[in-house]
C-alpha positions, 0 to 999 in steps of 0.5 A: 115703861122700858123696864117692863118691855125688857122683862117681856122680852127676856121671857121669850117661850120656847118652841116645842122643839126646843123644849123637847130638846131641852128636856131630852138634854137634861135627861141625857145629862143626868144619865151621863149619856154623850151625844154620840151615844144618843145619835147611835140610838137614833141612827143620826149623825152627831151634828143632826142630834146637836141641832135636834137638842137645840130645837133646830131640827124637829123630833119625830114621834119614832125618835121621841119613842126611841129616846124614851125607851132608851132612858126607861121613861114614858114618852110624856116624861119628855114632852113639854107641858103647857104653861098655865100661868 
C-alpha cells in the first residue's frame, strides 16, 4: 500500500504554466538561446523570464506568440497537450 502511494505522489502533474515553461525551455536549449536573449525578445527582465520558465509567473498570449515567432514555430508547437492516459 505504501509503495502505491509513493508512486502516485511522484507523478504529480505540471500546471499549464509549468508545462509551457518547460516546452519553451527545451526549445531554448535546443537552439542554444540564453535567458537574456529570450528576455530581450519579450522586453522582460532576466528574473521574470526565469520565473516564467519555471511556471511561477503565467505566460500571456502575446508572449507565447512572440516566443513562437522567435523560434519560427507555431504557438501550438509550444503549448502543452492534454494527457489522455
